[in-house]
C-alpha positions in Angstrom: -18.9 -183.8 156.7 -20.6 -180.3 157.2 -23.8 -180.9 159.9 -26.9 -179.2 160.2 -29.8 -179.3 163.3 -32.9 -178.2 161.6 -34.7 -176.9 165.0 -38.2 -175.7 163.2 -40.1 -177.1 160.8 -39.3 -176.8 157.6 -40.2 -178.5 154.6 -37.8 -181.3 152.4 -38.7 -178.6 149.5 -37.2 -175.5 151.6 -33.7 -178.1 152.3 -33.7 -179.4 148.5 -30.2 -177.5 148.1 -28.8 -178.9 150.7 -30.4 -182.0 150.8 -28.6 -182.6 147.3 -25.1 -182.2 148.2 -22.8 -185.0 148.9 -21.0 -183.5 152.5 -24.0 -182.1 154.2 -25.8 -184.3 156.8 -29.2 -182.7 158.1 -30.9 -183.6 161.2 -34.1 -181.8 161.8 -35.1 -182.3 166.1 -35.8 -179.3 168.3 -32.2 -178.2 169.9 -34.1 -178.5 173.2 -34.4 -182.2 172.7 -31.0 -183.1 171.0 -28.3 -184.5 173.5 -25.5 -183.6 171.6 -25.0 -180.0 170.1 -21.2 -180.1 169.6 -21.6 -181.9 166.5 -23.3 -179.0 164.5 -22.0 -176.4 161.9 -25.2 -174.9 161.1 -28.2 -174.2 163.0 -31.4 -173.8 161.0 -34.5 -171.8 162.3 -37.9 -169.9 161.8 -39.4 -168.0 164.6 -39.9 -170.5 167.3 -36.2 -171.4 168.5 -34.6 -169.1 170.7 -30.9 -168.9 169.5 -30.1 -167.4 173.1 -26.2 -167.0 174.2 -26.7 -169.7 176.2 -27.8 -171.6 172.8 -24.7 -170.4 171.1 -22.6 -171.8 173.9 -24.2 -175.5 173.9 -22.5 -175.7 170.0 -19.1 -174.6 170.2 -18.8 -175.4 166.5 -21.7 -173.9 165.2 -20.5 -171.2 162.4 -24.0 -169.9 160.7 -27.2 -169.5 161.8 -29.9 -169.6 158.9 -33.2 -167.7 160.1 -35.8 -168.9 157.4 -37.8 -165.3 157.2 -37.1 -162.1 157.3 -36.8 -161.0 161.4 -34.0 -161.9 163.6 -35.8 -161.0 167.1 -35.3 -164.6 168.4 -31.5 -164.8 167.4 -29.0 -162.7 169.9 -26.9 -161.3 166.9 -24.8 -159.4 168.8 -23.9 -162.9 170.9 -23.3 -164.8 167.7 -21.1 -161.7 165.7 -18.8 -161.9 168.8 -18.2 -165.4 168.4 -17.8 -165.2 164.6 -21.2 -166.6 163.8 -22.6 -165.8 160.8 -26.5 -165.1 160.9 -28.3 -165.3 157.6 -31.9 -164.2 156.8 -34.3 -163.9 153.7 -35.1 -160.7 153.4 -36.9 -161.0 150.1 -38.5 -164.0 150.4 -42.1 -162.6 151.5 -41.7 -159.4 149.0 -45.0 -160.9 146.7 -46.8 -162.3 149.5 -46.8 -159.4 151.6 -47.6 -157.4 148.1 -50.3 -159.7 147.2 -52.2 -159.9 151.0 -52.2 -155.8 150.8 -53.8 -155.7 147.7 -56.3 -158.6 148.9 -57.1 -156.1 151.9 -57.7 -153.1 149.2 -59.8 -155.1 147.0 -61.6 -156.7 150.0 -62.1 -153.1 151.9 -63.4 -150.8 149.0 -66.3 -154.0 148.3 -67.1 -154.6 152.0 -66.3 -158.4 151.3 -65.3 -159.6 155.1 -68.6 -158.1 155.9 -70.7 -159.2 152.9 -69.7 -162.7 154.1 -70.7 -162.5 157.5 -74.0 -161.3 156.6 -74.7 -163.9 154.3 -73.3 -166.6 156.8 -76.1 -165.2 159.0 -78.8 -166.2 156.8 -79.3 -162.4 155.4 -79.7 -161.1 151.9 -78.7 -157.2 152.0 -77.4 -156.6 148.6 -77.9 -152.7 149.0 -76.0 -152.7 152.4 -73.0 -153.5 150.8 -72.5 -151.1 147.9 -68.9 -150.9 147.3 -66.6 -148.7 144.6 -64.4 -149.8 141.7 -60.9 -149.6 142.2 -60.4 -148.7 138.3 -59.6 -144.9 138.4 -59.2 -144.5 141.9 -56.0 -143.2 142.9 -53.7 -145.4 145.0 -51.3 -143.6 147.4 -48.5 -145.6 148.3 -46.0 -144.1 151.5 -42.6 -145.9 151.0 -41.3 -147.5 148.1 -39.0 -149.9 148.4 -39.6 -153.8 147.2 -43.4 -154.8 148.3 -43.9 -150.9 147.5 -43.2 -151.9 144.1 -44.9 -155.0 143.5 -47.7 -153.4 144.8 -47.9 -150.1 142.1 -47.7 -153.2 139.2 -50.5 -154.9 140.6 -52.5 -151.1 141.1 -51.8 -150.1 137.5 -53.1 -153.6 136.3 -56.5 -152.6 137.9 -55.9 -149.3 136.2 -55.7 -147.6 139.5 -53.6 -144.1 139.2 -50.6 -144.7 141.2 -49.1 -141.7 143.8 -45.9 -142.1 145.8 -44.1 -140.4 148.5 -41.0 -141.6 149.3 -38.3 -138.7 150.3 -35.6 -141.1 148.8 -37.3 -141.9 145.5 -35.6 -140.4 142.3 -37.2 -139.1 139.3 -35.6 -141.5 137.1 -36.8 -144.3 139.7 -40.1 -143.2 139.5 -40.7 -142.7 135.8 -39.1 -146.2 135.5 -41.6 -147.8 137.4 -44.1 -145.9 135.9 -45.7 -144.1 139.1 -46.5 -140.4 140.1 -43.7 -138.9 142.7 -45.4 -136.4 145.1 -44.7 -134.8 148.5 -46.7 -136.2 151.6 -49.5 -133.2 151.4 -50.2 -133.8 147.4 -50.4 -137.5 148.5 -52.6 -137.0 151.6 -54.9 -134.7 149.5 -55.4 -136.5 146.3 -55.6 -139.9 147.0 -58.4 -142.5 147.1 -56.9 -145.2 149.4 -53.5 -145.0 151.2 -51.1 -147.9 152.1 -48.2 -147.7 154.3 -44.5 -149.7 153.0 -42.3 -148.0 155.6 -39.9 -149.2 158.2 -41.0 -147.9 161.5 -38.5 -145.3 162.6 -39.0 -142.3 164.8 -39.7 -140.1 161.2 -42.6 -143.0 160.3 -43.7 -143.6 163.5 -47.3 -142.3 163.1 -46.5 -140.6 160.1 -50.3 -140.7 159.8 -51.7 -139.5 162.8 -54.1 -136.6 163.9 -52.8 -133.7 161.8 -52.2 -135.9 158.8 -55.5 -138.0 158.3 -57.4 -134.6 159.0 -55.3 -133.6 155.7 -57.0 -136.4 153.9 -59.8 -136.8 151.3 -63.5 -137.0 153.1 -64.1 -140.8 152.8 -60.7 -141.7 152.3 -59.6 -145.4 153.0 -56.3 -146.3 154.9 -54.2 -149.9 154.9 -51.8 -150.7 156.6 -49.7 -154.3 156.0 -46.1 -153.1 157.0 -45.6 -152.1 160.3 -47.8 -151.4 163.5 -47.4 -148.2 164.4 -47.1 -146.4 161.5 -50.6 -145.6 161.5 -52.0 -143.8 164.7 -54.6 -145.8 166.1 -56.1 -143.5 168.0 -56.3 -141.2 165.3 -57.9 -143.9 163.3 -60.5 -144.5 165.9 -61.6 -140.2 165.9 -61.7 -140.2 162.3 -63.7 -143.5 161.7 -66.3 -142.0 164.4 -66.6 -138.7 162.4 -66.6 -140.5 159.2 -64.2 -138.7 157.5 -62.1 -142.1 156.8 -64.5 -144.7 154.8 -62.7 -147.9 156.2 -59.4 -149.1 157.5 -57.8 -152.4 156.7 -55.2 -153.5 159.4 -52.8 -156.4 159.0 -50.5 -155.2 161.8 -51.1 -153.7 165.1 -49.1 -151.2 167.6 -49.1 -154.3 170.3 -50.0 -157.6 168.5 -52.1 -159.5 169.5 -54.4 -156.5 169.7 -56.6 -157.1 172.6 -57.6 -153.6 173.9 -57.8 -151.6 170.8 -60.9 -149.8 169.9 -60.4 -150.5 166.0 -62.0 -154.0 165.9 -64.9 -152.3 167.2 -65.7 -150.5 164.2 -67.7 -152.7 161.2 -65.5 -150.5 158.8 -62.2 -152.0 160.2 -61.2 -155.0 158.6 -58.2 -157.1 159.8 -55.8 -160.0 159.9 -53.6 -161.9 162.7 -50.3 -160.5 160.8 -50.5 -162.7 157.5 -48.2 -160.4 155.0 -45.7 -163.7 154.8 -48.0 -166.4 155.3 -48.2 -168.2 152.4 -47.0 -172.3 151.1 -44.8 -170.3 148.6 -43.3 -167.6 151.0 -42.8 -170.2 153.6 -40.6 -172.2 150.8 -39.4 -169.3 148.9 -37.6 -167.8 152.6 -36.4 -171.8 153.2 -35.1 -172.3 150.2 -33.5 -168.8 149.8 -31.2 -169.8 153.0 -30.4 -173.4 151.7 -29.0 -172.0 149.0 -27.0 -169.2 151.2 -25.8 -171.6 153.4 -24.7 -174.0 150.6 -22.7 -171.0 149.4 -21.1 -170.9 152.6 -20.1 -175.0 152.9 -18.3 -174.4 149.5 -16.3 -171.6 151.1 -18.2 -168.6 148.6 -19.6 -165.4 150.1 -22.8 -165.4 151.3 -25.3 -162.7 150.6 -27.8 -162.2 153.2 -25.8 -161.9 156.3 -27.0 -159.3 158.7 -23.9 -159.5 160.7 -19.8 -159.2 159.4 -19.1 -161.2 157.4 -16.1 -164.4 157.6 -13.1 -162.3 158.0 -9.7 -162.9 159.6 -9.3 -161.5 162.6 -5.9 -159.6 161.5 -7.5 -158.3 158.3 -10.5 -157.0 160.6 -7.9 -155.2 162.8 -6.8 -153.2 160.2 -10.1 -152.4 158.8 -12.3 -152.3 162.4 -11.0 -148.4 163.1 -12.3 -147.1 159.5 -15.4 -149.6 159.9 -16.7 -147.8 162.6 -15.8 -144.2 161.2 -17.6 -145.2 157.9 -20.7 -145.8 159.8 -20.7 -142.9 161.8 -19.8 -141.0 158.7 -22.6 -143.0 156.9 -25.5 -142.4 159.3 -24.4 -139.0 159.9 -25.2 -138.1 156.2 -28.2 -139.9 155.6 -30.2 -138.3 158.1 -28.5 -135.0 156.7 -29.7 -135.4 153.5 -33.4 -135.9 153.4 -33.8 -136.2 149.8 -33.0 -138.8 146.9 -29.4 -140.0 146.4 -27.8 -140.5 143.1 -24.4 -141.1 143.9 -22.1 -141.7 147.1 -18.5 -141.1 146.6 -15.3 -142.1 148.9 -11.8 -141.2 148.4 -9.0 -142.3 151.0 -5.8 -140.6 151.8 -2.7 -141.8 153.7 -2.6 -145.4 155.6 -6.4 -145.8 155.2 -5.7 -145.9 151.7 -3.6 -149.6 152.0 -6.6 -151.2 153.7 -9.7 -153.1 152.4 -11.2 -150.0 151.5 -14.2 -151.6 149.2 -15.2 -153.4 152.6 -15.4 -150.2 154.6 -16.9 -148.6 151.3 -19.6 -151.0 151.5 -20.3 -150.6 155.3 -20.4 -146.9 154.8 -23.0 -147.7 152.1 -25.0 -149.6 154.4 -24.9 -147.5 156.9 -26.4 -145.0 154.9 -29.1 -147.1 153.8 -29.9 -148.9 156.7 -32.1 -144.8 157.8 -33.8 -145.6 154.8 -35.1 -149.4 154.0 -37.1 -151.7 156.2 -34.4 -154.8 155.5 -31.5 -156.0 157.2 -28.3 -154.4 155.3 -24.8 -154.9 155.7 -21.6 -155.0 153.8 -21.9 -158.1 152.1 -25.8 -156.8 149.9 -25.1 -152.9 150.4 -23.8 -152.8 146.8 -26.8 -154.8 145.4 -29.2 -152.5 146.9 -27.8 -149.5 146.3 -27.6 -150.1 142.6 -31.7 -151.3 142.8 -32.5 -147.7 144.1 -30.3 -146.2 141.3 -27.4 -145.4 143.3 -23.9 -145.2 141.8 -21.1 -145.8 144.4 -17.3 -144.5 143.7 -14.6 -145.2 145.4 -10.9 -143.6 145.1 -7.3 -144.2 146.5 -5.5 -141.0 146.5 -2.0 -140.8 147.6 -2.4 -136.9 149.3 -1.7 -135.9 152.3 -3.9 -133.2 153.7 -2.2 -132.6 157.5 -3.7 -136.1 158.9 -1.6 -139.5 158.4 -5.2 -141.2 157.0 -8.3 -139.7 156.2 -11.7 -141.0 154.4 -13.9 -137.7 152.2 -17.6 -138.7 151.7 -19.8 -136.9 149.3 -23.3 -137.5 148.7 -24.6 -136.2 145.4 -28.5 -136.3 145.9 -31.1 -134.9 143.5 -31.3 -131.4 144.4 -27.9 -130.7 146.5 -24.4 -132.5 147.7 -23.1 -132.9 151.1 -19.9 -133.8 152.0 -17.9 -134.9 154.9 -14.2 -135.9 155.9 -13.2 -137.9 158.9 -10.0 -139.3 160.5 -9.3 -141.9 163.3 -6.9 -141.1 166.2 -5.7 -143.8 168.3 -6.7 -142.9 171.9 -9.2 -139.9 170.4 -10.7 -142.5 168.1 -13.3 -141.3 165.5 -13.2 -137.8 163.8 -15.3 -135.6 161.3 -12.2 -133.0 160.7 -14.9 -131.2 157.8 -18.4 -130.7 156.7 -19.1 -129.5 153.2 -15.7 -127.3 153.0 -16.2 -125.9 156.9 -13.2 -127.1 159.1 -14.5 -128.7 162.3 -13.3 -131.2 165.1 -15.9 -133.3 166.7 -16.2 -137.3 167.9 -19.3 -138.2 166.0 -21.1 -139.9 168.9 -24.8 -139.2 170.3 -27.8 -136.6 170.3 -26.1 -133.9 168.0 -27.8 -130.5 166.2 -26.1 -129.5 162.8 -26.6 -125.7 162.6 -25.3 -123.6 160.0 -25.9 -119.9 160.0 -24.5 -116.4 158.6 -21.4 -115.3 160.4 -22.7 -112.6 162.7 -22.5 -111.2 166.0 -24.4 -112.8 168.8 -26.4 -116.5 167.2 -23.9 -118.3 169.4 -25.3 -116.5 172.2 -29.1 -116.7 170.7 -29.6 -120.4 170.5 -27.3 -120.8 174.1 -30.5 -118.7 175.2 -33.2 -120.2 173.1 -31.6 -123.6 174.6 -31.5 -122.4 177.9 -35.2 -121.3 178.0 -35.6 -125.1 177.1 -33.6 -126.4 180.1 -31.4 -128.1 177.6 -27.8 -128.4 178.7 -24.9 -127.8 175.6 -22.7 -130.9 176.5 -20.4 -129.8 173.7 -20.0 -127.0 171.2 -17.7 -127.0 168.0 -17.4 -124.2 165.6 -16.3 -123.5 162.1 -16.6 -120.7 159.2 -14.8 -120.6 155.7 -14.2 -116.5 156.1 -15.6 -113.5 158.0 -19.0 -112.7 157.8 -19.6 -115.6 155.5 -21.1 -118.8 156.9 -20.5 -121.1 159.7 -21.3 -124.0 160.8 -22.0 -125.3 164.7 -22.2 -128.8 165.7 -23.7 -129.4 169.6 -24.6 -132.4 171.4 -26.6 -133.0 174.2 -27.2 -135.6 176.6 -30.7 -136.4 175.4 -32.5 -135.8 172.2 -34.0 -132.2 171.7 -37.8 -132.2 171.7 -39.5 -131.0 168.8 -40.7 -127.7 170.2 -37.0 -126.5 170.9 -36.1 -127.7 167.4 -39.0 -125.0 166.2 -37.7 -122.1 168.3 -34.2 -122.8 166.6 -35.4 -122.7 163.1 -37.3 -119.2 163.9 -33.5 -117.5 164.2 -33.5 -115.1 161.1 -29.6 -116.6 160.8 -30.3 -120.1 160.8 -29.6 -121.4 157.1 -29.7 -125.3 157.9 -30.5 -127.3 160.9 -30.8 -130.4 161.7 -30.8 -133.2 164.6 -28.7 -135.9 164.1 -29.1 -139.5 166.1 -25.6 -141.7 166.5 
């Protein structure tokens, strides 16, 4: 009998796949109230139960943790992985709910519905005070076309809206298939009547709508954020609400929640909800039902599809795979930052002893690390292939019997909409992961930390000029590796630092005439 402890409130409808199974017993009780936790094989939680290392130590037979929702901040995933416990969630259970909430916020914003509602409840009848705008014929600008952005686009088109999208990883083919217009950020800012953001919160997207970019929007624009607090700079919003450039703002998320000290709530043009994007009965049921199905697959000995840590693998099998898995993750992360454009395909070729391992696992690990930089959902070796195909990315795996000077190696080629990049790497015992070639340039470095990739013309003085600029900005170089194909052609250098480079330093380096490409990489 497989025993499951459901520690947070979950309806029986959400647990239906498990309740119908003969060999599964479910106990609904808070973990803190259960005297004997050693008897349970699985733990079901929402956000209330904190799944700490201490709790896991009290559950020595625990095999799987199911989070009925998207976020796993209440689970010590690292500790679970160490203990061999699989952690699953429901990454797309709230997609429709969030898309609908966003569209409801947009409609409420342009028709002043919350303000008019309060006015009537105050026994007022100010019809002329709440004249709004139609959505028909307006341009909706969507920043980030993931699952939620795609669902939102369909709803906007049904209302007769033109949909403009900025997503640096959106291919032309996919945009045409969905029926949206692909634009640069500047084009979207200048043309959209309403702008809504649906990106992950990363260093690239934090404050993507700020004092400068909001200033490039149309006079009277509406701004909406139902994604992550911090994507829109809140102080910038206050400035442009005060001067009238922004006509209205709708927010479901804030930089700090609850938003006790923000000035934004003082503006009548701002409507807000307390992070309700996923708060529907259907979404709550969907996420519970989805993870119940996943746990049932696990009990039946089948592979789960929403694991956010390593899926089950024997210790011996993973020992062989681990060195190349680490190399693949570093290469994937490196290339994702290096190629800031839509991707058509990912090709991986294994040589030597690397061709003798479970290469499919390593390939999916590489794809997962590549996509993690671009998508706002949990991605792992289990779901990486499916998510890549959803975004129109093909992946090809080859095994070669060639040997190019190393006992083992893997070569990864990323084919983008406009260009391609190739990295070759190897794993050397006692030295770890090494990158030995970038776009045909021979080089040798450990891919880790704060890096700077520079491609330049091979003329005297370039290294000195780069060093001088870094010195002028008080930046100390930790390591430097250089490579070239031929004298006087193009060359590359890879530098590492003790901390990330400031944007002002990067701007100065980009000003050097000899620089062809320069990119800061964080690993």
